N, C-alpha and C positions, 0 to 999 in steps of 0.2 A: 367415494365417500358419501355419507348421508347428506340430505338437504340441511342447509344451515338453519339454525333456530329462527333467524330473522325471516327466512323464506316461509317457514311453517307458520309463523305468526301472521304474515301477510295473507297466506291461503286461508287461515282460520278467520281472518277478518272479512274475506270475500264470501265464503260459503257457510261460516259458522263453525265453531270449535267441534260441535258434535258431528260434523260432516267431513272431518279430516282424520284419517286413521294412520298411525305411524308405529304402533306397537307390533313387534314381530308376530305375536300370536293372533293379532287382528288382521294382518295383511296377508297371511298365508294363502287364503283362497284366491287372491288376486295375482299370484305369481305364475299362473299357468292358465291355459284355456283347455279346450277339448282335445288338443293334439298330444299324443303320447310322446314322452321323452324330450319335451321342450319346456323349459321352465327357467325363470329368473326371479329371485326374490323381489317383491315390491317394497319400496322404501316409504312411499307416501301415496295414499289413496284419497281422492277428494270426490265428494258427491254433490255436484251443483244441482240446484233445484229449479232453475229456469235458464233460458238462453242468455240473459244478461250476466249471470254468474259464470257461465261457460266462457263468454267473451272476456270477462275480467281475468279469469284464470289464464286464458291464452295470451292476453296482453302482458301479464306479469311473466309468464313463461318465456315469451319472446324477448322481453327486456333483459332477462337474466340467462338466456340461452339454456333453458331447461327443457329437455325433451318431454313430450306429452303423448301418452298412449291411451286412446279412448277404448272403452269396452262397455258391453251391456251385461248379459248373463254369462259371458265367457264360454259359450258353446262352440266357438269356431274350431275348425279342423285344419288350420294351416299355420298356427302360431302367430296369427295377426295381432292378438291382444296380449301377447307375452310382454311383460314390462321391459323397459330399457334402464340400464344402470344410471344412477344419479338423476332419475326423472320422476315424473308425476303420472300416476294412473288416474284417469278421469272416468269415473263410472257413472253412467247416465240413467241408472235404474229409477232415480227419483223424478225424472222427467216422464211421468207416467199418466198424463191426462189424455183422455179421449175428448177432443175439442168439439167435433161435430160429425154426426152421421147424417148425411144429406141424401134422403131417399128420393128427392126430386131429380137430383143430378147424379145419383149413384156413385157417391164418393164418401170417403171417411177421412177426416183430418185428425191426426194423432201426434203425440210427442214421441220422441225416439225410444223412450224406455218402456213403451207399452208392449206387453208380451203378444206375440203373433197369434196365439190361440185365442186371446181375448178379442182381437180384431175379427177373426173367423167366426167366433160365437156371436158377436154383436151383429155381424152381417147376416148370419143365419137366422137370428131372431127377427130380422126385418125381411126375411124371404130372399136374401141376397147371398152372394158367394164371393169370398176373397180366395181366389184359386191357389196362389203359391202355398205349398204345404211342406216346407223342409222338415226333415225327420226330427229336428229339435224344437218344433213350433210350440210345444207346450211350455217351454222355458226360454226360448230365444226371444230377443227384443227386435222390434221392427227396424230400429236404427242399424243394428248389426246385420239384419237381412239385406237392407239396402246397401250397406257398405261392402258386403260380400256378393251382392247380386245373387242371392240364394235361389236354389231351384226347388225340387221336390217331386213327388210321385205323379203329380198332375201336369208336369212340364210339357209332355208331348203334345197335348191338346191345347193347354191354356197358356203355355209360356212360363217365364220365370219372373222374379221380382221386378226387374226393369220394365216389363210390359205393363205394370200396374201403377207405376209411380208417375203421377201427373205434376207434382210440385214438391219442392224441398226447401226448408229453411236450413241454411248452413252458416256456421260461424267460421270465418276464415282465420288463418294463423295469426293475423294482426288484430283479431278481435272484432272485425267488421261483420255485421250480421246481414246476410243477403237472402232474398227469396228468389228461387229459380223455378221456372215453369209457371203453369196457371191452371185455373179450373176449366179451361176450354178443351174440348175434345180435339179441336184442330188449332194449332198455334205454331207458326213458323217464323215468328218475329225474332230474328237474330240467331246466333248459335244456340244449339240445344245444350245449355250449360249444365242443366241437371244431370245429363247423361255422363258428364265428366266425373261427377262425384259418385254416381252409382257404380259400385264395384271397385272404388278406389282404396278400399281397405283402411280408411282412416288416415291416409297419407297426405291428403290435400285440404281437408276441412272437417269440421265436426257437425254431423247432421243432428239437428235438434227437433225438427218437425217434418212430417211426411203427409202429403195428400195422396191418397190411394184411390184408384178406380175399383169399383165393385161391378159385378155382373149379376143378372138374374139367376136365381138358384135353379138348376135343372129339375124338371118335373119327375124324372125317374132315373134309376141307376141299376145296372146289372153287373154282378161280379162272377167271374169264371176262374177256375184254377186248373191248369193242364200240366201233366207230368210227362216227361220224355226219357227214353233210354239213351238218347244221343243229344249232346249239346247242339250239334249242327241242325238237328231237326227243329229244336226250339228257335234257333236263329232264322231258319228258313220259314218257320211259321210267322215270325214277326215281319219278315220281308213280304210274305204273301198277304198278310193283313193290310199292310200299308199299300201294297200294289192294288188291292181290292177297293181302294179309296175309303178305307175305314180308318178314322183317327180316334182311337180309344182315349179316354181320359187318363187311363193308367195301363202301362204295358211293361211289367217288371219281371225280373228273373232272379233265381237263386241257382248256384251250382251245387254239386253233390255234397261238398263239405258243409256248406251253409245249410242245406236241407237237413242234414243229420243233426247239426247243432240246434237248429230251430225246433226240430221235433223233440229233442231231448229237453229243451227249455219250455216249450209251449204245449206239447202233447196235442197237436192238431189232428194227427192221424196221417201224416205224410209218408209216402212209401220210401223207405230208407235205401232202396236199390235204384232210385231214380237218378239219372245223370243231371237233369235240369228240370226246373219248374217255372211256369209262366203264370203270373197273376194278371188277368185282363179285366178291365172295367170299362163299360160304356155308359154314358149319361146323356140326357136330353129329353126329347119328346118320347112318351111311352112307346109309341109305335116304332119309332126309329131305334130305340133301345132294344126292343124285342127282336127286330130284324138284324141289328148288328151283332147282338149276342148269339143269335142262331148262326149267322154266317161265320163268326169267329170260332165257334165250337166246330163247325163243319171244316173250316180251314185247318184247325189244329189237328183234327182226326185225319184229314187227308195227308198231313205232313208227318204222321207217325206218332201222334200223342198216344201214350198208353192208356190214359184216362183223362176225362174232362168232367169236372164237377161244376155245375151251375147253381149258384146260390138261389134259394127259393124264398128268402126273407132277409130283412135288414140285419137280423142277428147273425144269420149264416154268412152274409157278406162280410160283416165285421170279423167273424172268426177266420174266414179265408184270407182276408187282408192282413191278419196277424202274422201269417207266414212271411210276408215281406216286411211289415213294419217292425217286427221284432228281430230282424236279422242281425243288426249290430249288437243288440243286447245279448242275443244268444251266443254270438261269436266271442263277445267280451268275457264270457264266463270260462272260456277254455284255457286261457293262458294269462300270466300276470300282466303282459303288455299287449294291447290291441292297437295296431296302427291301421287306421281306416284311410285308404288312399282313394284317388279320384282321377280317372283318365277317360277321355272321350275319343271315339273313332267314328268314322262314317258307318251307318248301319250295315252297309254291305260287307264291312270288315269285322263285324262283331265275333263271329265264330272263330275266325283266325286269331283275333286278339285274345279271346278267352283261352283257346288252346295254347297260345304262347305263354300266358300267365301260368297255366298249369305246368307247362314244361319248365319254366323258370323256377317254380317252386320245387319241382323234383330235382332239378340240377343243383340248386343251392341248398337242398335238404331243409326246406322251409314249408311250413303249413300255411297255405293261403286260401282263404275262403273268398269267393267272388260273388257279388250280387250287384244289382243296380237297375238302371232305367234303360232296359233294352230297346224301348221304343225310340229313344233319342240318342242311343249309342254311348250313354254315360255309365261307365263301369266303376265299381268300388272293390278293387282287390284289397283284401283285409289280411294283414300279417298277424298271425297268432304267435307271439314271441315273448321274450323276457329281456327288458332293457339292461338287466344286471349281467347278462351273458354277453360280454363285449365281442367275443368271436362270432356269435350268432348275429349280433347287430351289424357287424361288418358285412355279413352275407346278405342281410336285409337291405343294406344300402346299395350293394351291387345289384341285387335283384330289382330294386326300384329304378335304378338308372337304366337297366335293360328294358324294363316295362315302358318307361316314358320315352326312351329312344325309339322303341318299336311303334308306339302309338303315333309319334310324330312321323315316322317312316310311312305309316299307313294313311297319312293325311289328317291325323287327329291332333289332339292338344293335351297338355299336361294337367288341366283341370277344367271340369265342366261346371262346378258349382261351389267348390270349397275355397277357392282363392289361392294365392301364391304365398303371402306372408313370409315367414322364415323357412317353412318346410320345403318349399319348391323354388326358392330363389335361385338356386344353382342350375335349375333346369330351364329357367325362363329364356336365356339367350338363345338356346337351341330351338326353342318353340316359336319365338316370334321374330328372331333376327336382329342384327345390330342396329339397323336404321330405325326400327320401331322402338327399340329400347332407348335409343338416343332421344327420340321424340318424347317418350315418357319422362325421361330425366329433365328435359327442357321444360316440360309442363310443371314438374315438381319444383324446379328452381324458381319458376315464375310465380307460382302461387304460395310457395313456402320457402322464401329465400334464406330464412334462418335455419331451415331443416329441423324444426322442432316437432313436427307431427309424425309420430310413428317412424322415426328414422331407422334405416336398416331393413325395413320390410319391403318386399317385392323385389327391390334392386338396391344396389349401393350407388352412391353418387361418386 
């Protein structure tokens, strides 16, 4: 049933009538996130404007046993911000202040609703770099990035969102506002509580402010694009680059299906007969960049690259990078439903995992394009399907189960950066084991005894 009129009146009193949506035509965009085939109509969407209003909404929700699902821009890829029946959607996009860019301490303090690209742009204007660069960074909010512990193309060299979070302001389910972490580079006073909330997918608390570490902007960058007739040769190239003690800032790949879709979409000039493509980028001191680019080109050719293109300008670098950054958009044009999945294996098992994905696609008569972060073993098998075709979707489900089972068998995991949410909840027990799952449940019960925050996501109690 819908929220009672008394509840809606209270919420309007907390955040203002203009910041509460209930009409069906107004709440449609909040009934889903970026995950295909997962949706639930939203009944009430509230837009708090400050942490105090977030706290009051949570207090009211707790007192009335109303579930609360937090969201930012809704770009998540695991169903984490899909609404819950008879609940409240709390959208934090109005908490969008940049509070302080501290160039002396190389930090930036922002509210949770600030778009990630804005943080990157502000850092760049100051000659600094915010390294995490998820594919959705032009529209995703930093609060969502922290809640999902988002990765990106630069993860191999620079790490993921967790590596740049120095402090968090979090509103707990009972409405208490806490600050976790500090401005200090070194701080081991007590448990690292901020890390409990990073990647917790909105199930333990609501992140309202984030203190992020910035780094000096690299002086130079070089981009290379290599194509291969065999996927194994591309994987061997990646292994050889790492073995040569080179850690590129980007080491990405596309398989043959994705190459063809990207070329049809972006017209970059990619060879349509290539089995695999590697996008390689190195950054840092100009002399180091030149040396690493030369060595990566040499390694790629030694391991069977058909061609290696080295960008000679920033414009050409951007054009080559389009081959990887447009992969999802290119694949999404091919079929009515695009299911972008996420599995990670040790780098030594990449070729084996990719071959298995291709074999699964053939066996289940499915079209699967695979791309991802080959440098850190994170693959994105992408199903090109139609959710209206129930028989085909059954085959998709079977294929996904086999892919995740095989990833675990190889020592991998079911998600490297997208999170669990609703989409992968059924795979989690096999990935982490019963004891770990029980510990997570215990933590959830302790911090959220009323089970109001994002119930049913990640695991069931």
